[in-house]
Every structure is written in C-alpha cells, then in structure tokens.
C-alpha positions in Angstrom: 31.8 15.1 4.0 28.6 16.0 2.3 25.4 14.8 4.0 22.9 13.1 1.8 19.3 13.7 2.8 16.7 11.1 1.9 14.8 11.9 -1.2 11.1 12.6 -0.7 9.2 10.7 -3.5 5.7 11.3 -4.6 2.7 9.0 -3.6 2.9 7.1 -6.9 6.4 5.9 -6.1 5.4 4.7 -2.6 2.2 3.0 -3.8 4.2 1.2 -6.5 6.8 0.1 -3.9 4.0 -1.2 -1.7 2.3 -3.0 -4.6 5.6 -4.6 -5.5 6.0 -5.8 -1.9 2.6 -7.5 -2.1 3.4 -9.0 -5.5 6.5 -10.6 -4.0 4.6 -12.1 -1.1 1.2 -11.5 0.5 -0.4 -12.6 3.7 -3.6 -12.0 5.8 -4.2 -11.2 9.5 -0.7 -9.7 10.2 1.6 -7.0 8.8 4.3 -9.5 8.1 4.2 -13.3 8.4 7.9 -14.0 9.3 8.6 -15.3 5.8 8.8 -12.0 4.0 5.1 -11.8 3.0 3.1 -8.6 3.9 -0.5 -7.6 4.1 -1.7 -4.4 2.5 -1.0 -2.3 5.6 2.3 -4.0 6.2 3.4 -3.3 2.6 2.5 0.4 3.0 4.5 0.5 6.3 7.6 -1.1 4.6 7.3 1.2 1.6 6.9 4.6 3.4 9.5 6.6 5.2 7.1 8.4 7.7 3.8 8.2 9.4 2.7 11.3 7.4 3.3 9.5 4.1 1.7 6.3 5.4 -1.4 8.3 6.2 -1.4 10.0 2.8 -1.4 6.6 1.1 -4.1 5.3 3.3 -6.3 8.2 2.4 -5.8 7.4 -1.3 -6.6 3.7 -0.8 -9.7 4.5 1.3 -11.0 6.8 -1.5 -11.1 3.8 -3.9 -12.0 1.1 -1.4 -14.5 -1.3 -2.9 -17.8 -1.6 -1.0 -18.8 -3.1 1.4 -15.3 -3.1 2.9 -14.8 -0.4 5.5 -11.0 -0.5 5.9 -7.8 -1.7 4.2 -7.4 -4.5 6.8 -11.0 -5.6 6.3 -10.5 -5.8 2.6 -7.1 -7.6 2.9 -8.3 -10.1 5.4 -11.6 -11.0 3.8 -12.1 -14.7 3.1 -12.9 -13.8 -0.5 -9.9 -11.5 -1.1 -6.9 -13.0 -3.0 -3.5 -11.5 -3.7 -4.5 -10.3 -7.1 -7.4 -8.3 -5.6 -4.9 -6.5 -3.3 -2.6 -5.8 -6.2 -5.5 -4.5 -8.3 -6.5 -2.2 -5.4 -3.0 -0.7 -5.4 -3.1 -0.4 -9.2 -6.3 1.7 -8.8 -4.7 3.8 -6.1 -1.6 4.4 -8.3 -3.9 5.6 -11.1 -5.8 7.9 -8.6 -2.5 9.3 -7.3 -1.4 10.1 -10.9 -4.7 11.9 -11.5 -4.1 14.0 -8.4 -0.6 14.9 -9.5 -1.7 16.4 -12.8 
C-alpha cells in the first residue's frame, strides 16, 4: 500500500481557504461560534495544516494590517469591522502573497 503524504500548498492557497471560510460565516470575539462561523484567526487555524504555516499567514496579514489596528484579533473584533472588511483584508493578503511568490 502506497502512503500518501499531505501536499504542502503555498500561502496563496491557505489564504484563499481562510478567506472562503470567512465568506461562508464570520463571527467576532471567538475562533468559532458553534454555528460554523469563524473569526479571522479561527479561519486561519482551520485552513492551515501546521503552526508554522499559521505563523507565515499571520506575518503576511500583519504586513498589510490597516492602521490603527495592532493585531488581527483587534481588527476582526472592532465594533466598526464587518465581514466584508475581513474578506477584503484577506484579498489584500492574497495579492501580497502572490507578489512574494514571483
């Protein structure tokens, strides 16, 4: 029997996966709300296979974080942030990850 090793994808793939998770249901103040909705950090955790990849995606997101927000959680949980804002943040992160790949 041949063993199938998990395929390691690039950061664009995992950021798209996290973005799609948020598009399917978003929440604030917790990683997952019990109804299948995820915050930004929860979506990254669901999308990534390892702590190393999770940290890589956080680094990309932090590099494009809108000011005055100091963290992904701070941005996600802000009273003025809506789901579309979080999706837009991931879109910018995907574009940044594509730039880095070139």
